[in-house]
C-alpha positions as CSV (number, residue, x, y, z in Angstrom):
1,M,-51.7,-37.6,87.0
2,L,-51.4,-40.3,84.5
3,K,-51.7,-43.7,86.0
4,Y,-48.8,-45.9,84.8
5,E,-46.9,-49.2,85.7
6,V,-43.3,-50.4,85.0
7,H,-42.4,-54.0,84.4
8,G,-39.2,-55.9,83.3
9,T,-35.7,-55.0,82.6
10,G,-33.7,-53.7,79.5
11,A,-34.1,-50.8,77.2
12,P,-37.2,-48.9,78.1
13,L,-40.3,-49.4,75.7
14,V,-43.4,-47.1,76.3
15,L,-46.6,-48.7,75.2
16,V,-49.6,-46.4,74.3
17,H,-53.1,-47.9,74.1
18,G,-55.9,-46.8,71.6
19,I,-58.8,-44.7,72.1
20,T,-61.5,-45.8,74.7
21,H,-59.0,-48.6,75.8
22,R,-56.7,-48.8,78.9
23,R,-53.1,-49.8,79.8
24,Q,-54.2,-53.4,80.5
25,A,-54.7,-53.9,76.8
26,W,-50.9,-54.8,76.6
27,Y,-51.0,-57.3,79.5
28,P,-51.1,-60.3,77.1
29,L,-47.6,-59.2,75.8
30,L,-45.7,-58.7,79.0
31,E,-44.4,-62.4,79.4
32,H,-42.9,-62.0,75.9
33,L,-41.4,-58.5,76.5
34,T,-40.2,-58.1,80.2
35,D,-37.0,-60.3,79.9
36,H,-36.0,-58.0,77.1
37,R,-37.3,-54.5,77.8
38,T,-38.4,-52.3,80.7
39,V,-42.0,-51.8,79.8
40,V,-44.0,-48.8,80.7
41,L,-47.8,-48.9,80.4
42,F,-50.0,-46.0,81.1
43,D,-53.5,-44.7,80.8
44,L,-54.0,-41.7,78.5
45,P,-55.8,-38.8,79.9
46,G,-59.5,-39.5,79.9
47,H,-58.9,-43.1,79.9
48,G,-58.6,-46.0,82.6
49,E,-57.4,-44.6,85.9
50,S,-55.7,-41.5,84.7
51,H,-57.2,-37.9,85.1
52,D,-59.7,-36.5,82.8
53,L,-58.6,-35.1,79.5
54,V,-58.3,-31.3,79.5
55,V,-57.3,-29.8,76.3
56,R,-54.7,-27.1,76.8
57,G,-54.9,-24.1,74.4
58,G,-57.4,-25.7,72.2
59,D,-54.9,-28.3,70.8
60,V,-55.6,-31.9,71.4
61,Q,-52.5,-33.3,69.7
62,A,-50.2,-30.7,71.7
63,T,-52.0,-31.7,74.9
64,L,-51.3,-35.4,74.4
65,R,-47.7,-34.6,73.6
66,T,-47.3,-32.6,76.7
67,E,-48.8,-35.4,78.8
68,L,-46.4,-37.8,77.3
69,V,-43.4,-35.6,77.8
70,E,-44.4,-35.1,81.4
71,L,-44.5,-38.8,81.9
72,F,-41.0,-39.4,80.4
73,D,-39.9,-36.6,82.8
74,E,-41.4,-38.2,85.8
75,L,-39.9,-41.6,84.9
76,G,-36.5,-40.2,84.0
77,L,-36.9,-41.4,80.5
78,E,-34.8,-39.9,77.7
79,R,-35.7,-40.8,74.1
80,P,-37.2,-44.3,75.1
81,H,-38.6,-46.8,72.5
82,I,-42.3,-46.3,71.9
83,A,-45.1,-48.4,70.5
84,G,-48.6,-47.7,70.0
85,N,-52.0,-49.1,68.8
86,S,-54.7,-46.9,66.9
87,L,-54.6,-43.6,68.6
88,G,-51.5,-44.9,70.7
89,G,-49.9,-45.4,67.3
90,R,-50.6,-41.8,66.3
91,V,-49.2,-40.5,69.6
92,A,-46.0,-42.7,69.0
93,M,-45.6,-41.3,65.4
94,E,-46.1,-37.7,66.7
95,A,-43.4,-38.5,69.3
96,A,-41.1,-39.8,66.6
97,A,-41.6,-36.7,64.5
98,D,-40.7,-34.6,67.6
99,N,-37.6,-36.6,68.1
100,L,-38.6,-37.6,71.5
101,V,-38.1,-41.3,70.9
102,A,-35.4,-43.8,69.7
103,S,-37.8,-45.8,67.6
104,A,-41.6,-46.0,67.0
105,T,-43.6,-49.2,66.3
106,V,-47.2,-48.6,65.5
107,L,-50.1,-51.0,65.1
108,S,-52.8,-49.8,62.8
109,P,-52.2,-46.2,63.7
110,A,-54.8,-43.5,63.5
111,A,-53.0,-41.6,60.8
112,Y,-53.6,-42.5,57.2
113,W,-57.5,-42.2,56.2
114,H,-58.1,-40.5,53.0
115,N,-60.2,-37.5,54.2
116,A,-62.6,-36.2,56.6
117,F,-65.5,-38.2,54.9
118,D,-63.6,-41.3,55.1
119,F,-62.9,-40.8,58.8
120,A,-66.7,-40.2,59.4
121,Y,-67.0,-44.1,59.2
122,V,-64.6,-44.4,62.1
123,R,-66.6,-41.9,64.2
124,L,-69.8,-43.5,63.4
125,L,-68.5,-47.0,64.4
126,F,-67.2,-45.7,67.6
127,R,-70.4,-43.9,68.4
128,C,-72.3,-47.1,67.8
129,M,-69.8,-49.1,69.9
130,T,-69.9,-46.7,72.9
131,S,-73.7,-46.5,72.7
132,S,-73.9,-50.4,72.6
133,A,-71.5,-50.5,75.6
134,R,-73.9,-48.3,77.7
135,L,-77.0,-50.1,76.6
136,L,-75.6,-53.6,77.2
137,A,-73.9,-52.6,80.5
138,P,-76.4,-54.4,82.8
139,V,-76.0,-57.8,80.9
140,V,-72.3,-57.5,79.8
141,P,-71.1,-59.5,82.9
142,T,-73.5,-62.4,82.1
143,L,-72.8,-62.2,78.2
144,A,-68.9,-62.1,78.8
145,R,-69.0,-65.5,80.8
146,S,-69.1,-67.3,77.3
147,S,-66.7,-67.2,74.6
148,A,-69.6,-66.9,72.2
149,G,-70.8,-63.8,74.0
150,R,-67.4,-62.2,74.1
151,K,-67.0,-63.0,70.3
152,M,-70.4,-61.3,69.7
153,M,-69.8,-58.1,71.5
154,G,-66.1,-57.7,70.5
155,A,-66.0,-58.8,67.0
156,V,-65.4,-55.4,65.6
157,V,-62.4,-54.7,67.6
158,S,-60.6,-58.0,67.8
159,A,-60.3,-61.1,65.6
160,H,-60.5,-63.3,68.6
161,P,-62.2,-61.4,71.3
162,E,-63.0,-64.9,73.0
163,R,-59.4,-64.9,74.0
164,I,-59.7,-62.2,76.4
165,P,-60.6,-63.4,79.8
166,A,-64.2,-62.6,80.9
167,E,-63.2,-60.3,83.7
168,E,-60.8,-58.2,81.5
169,F,-63.5,-58.1,78.8
170,V,-66.0,-56.6,81.1
171,A,-63.3,-54.2,82.4
172,D,-62.4,-53.3,78.8
173,L,-66.2,-52.3,78.2
174,N,-66.3,-50.3,81.4
175,A,-63.2,-48.5,80.2
176,M,-64.9,-47.7,76.9
177,R,-67.8,-46.1,78.7
178,R,-65.4,-44.2,81.0
179,A,-63.5,-42.7,77.9
180,I,-66.6,-41.3,76.0
181,P,-66.0,-37.7,77.1
182,A,-62.3,-37.9,75.9
183,M,-63.3,-39.4,72.6
184,R,-65.7,-36.5,72.0
185,L,-62.9,-34.2,72.4
186,I,-60.3,-36.2,70.2
187,F,-62.5,-37.1,67.3
188,P,-63.2,-33.6,66.1
189,A,-59.5,-32.7,66.2
190,A,-58.3,-35.7,64.1
191,K,-56.4,-35.2,60.9
192,V,-54.3,-37.1,58.6
193,F,-50.7,-37.5,59.6
194,D,-48.4,-35.6,57.3
195,R,-45.1,-34.9,59.3
196,E,-41.7,-35.9,58.6
197,I,-39.9,-38.4,60.6
198,S,-36.1,-38.4,60.8
199,P,-34.6,-41.4,58.8
200,E,-32.5,-42.0,61.8
201,I,-35.5,-43.0,63.9
202,P,-36.5,-46.5,62.9
203,V,-40.3,-46.8,62.3
204,T,-42.3,-49.9,61.9
205,I,-45.9,-49.8,60.7
206,A,-47.9,-53.1,61.2
207,W,-51.4,-53.4,60.0
208,A,-53.9,-55.9,61.1
209,E,-55.2,-58.1,58.5
210,Y,-58.7,-58.1,59.8
211,D,-58.8,-54.5,61.0
212,R,-62.6,-53.5,60.7
213,I,-62.0,-49.9,62.2
214,L,-58.9,-48.5,60.5
215,R,-59.2,-50.6,57.3
216,P,-56.2,-52.3,55.9
217,Y,-56.3,-50.0,52.7
218,Q,-54.7,-47.5,55.0
219,A,-51.6,-49.6,55.0
220,R,-51.1,-49.0,51.3
221,I,-51.4,-45.2,52.0
222,A,-48.9,-45.4,54.9
223,E,-46.5,-47.2,52.5
224,R,-46.6,-44.4,50.1
225,R,-46.3,-41.5,52.6
226,L,-43.6,-43.2,54.7
227,P,-41.6,-45.4,52.5
228,Q,-38.5,-45.5,54.8
229,A,-40.6,-47.4,57.4
230,R,-40.8,-51.1,57.8
231,H,-44.2,-52.2,56.9
232,L,-45.7,-55.4,58.1
233,R,-49.2,-57.3,58.0
234,L,-50.4,-58.7,61.3
235,H,-51.9,-61.9,60.0
236,G,-55.0,-63.3,61.9
237,C,-55.3,-60.2,63.8
238,G,-57.9,-57.5,64.3
239,H,-57.7,-53.6,65.1
240,V,-56.6,-54.5,68.8
241,P,-54.2,-57.3,68.0
242,M,-52.5,-57.9,71.5
243,A,-54.9,-60.6,72.6
244,D,-55.4,-62.1,69.1
245,D,-51.7,-63.2,68.9
246,P,-49.4,-61.9,71.7
247,E,-46.3,-63.7,70.7
248,L,-46.5,-62.2,67.1
249,V,-47.2,-58.7,68.4
250,A,-44.6,-58.9,70.9
251,R,-42.0,-60.0,68.3
252,V,-42.8,-57.0,66.1
253,L,-42.2,-54.7,69.1
254,L,-39.0,-56.3,70.0
255,E,-37.8,-56.2,66.5
256,G,-38.8,-52.5,66.0
257,S,-36.9,-51.5,69.1
258,S,-33.9,-53.6,68.6
259,P,-30.3,-52.4,68.1
260,Q,-30.4,-53.8,64.6
261,A,-33.3,-51.7,63.6
262,Q,-31.6,-48.6,65.0
263,A,-28.3,-49.6,63.0
264,Q,-30.2,-49.9,59.8
265,A,-31.9,-46.5,60.3
266,S,-28.7,-44.9,60.9
């Protein structure tokens, strides 16, 4: 089963982490969210403490959708708000297209590259990162003790990896290694997002200013293909922005899932 945890009070907001990450990626935001939302964190299949990713019927996207729906059912959630980063952003957008959620707020979603050749850069980058995580495993705890070490190892993923506590940083790299089998299943199935989302579902797309994985030019593609969405730039943030500026990211999530956003969409 999927490993999850629930915090706070208010309208439910489900948060979906990115590929090779884990639910704890959202921890820096909790103090800013839990007075306003019931926050649901979970590990995607093949990630963190959840079960391995087993692709059903050869369809990765349908498998992730089924896992999400089963989680909603288990928690008694009916059309909650959802937010996601990277792959989690893609999961959130698919959920919005399937009319499963009340709103979707996505941070650098894995959805808007040009073509397969363009996406090859992302695959190569993750291959290099996961290989480095395996090779550096024996010395990671030592390197992570210093902010300079964390900045060196995490610069591709975050603008300010030194802001991640050393123990969390080591756990993140362990999670990256654990998710390699799932990554190998997910990447070959990746394709550009081209589905329609009902204008009655508010969508916010926020792109990190210093995203080195899903480059900021993809934000311009998103603006053309989903013009009804609210488009933002996360200044001073990297691809995984939650620890870079927790207050900013939390504000974006709260605004994207607010009654005002829903009123404007309808």
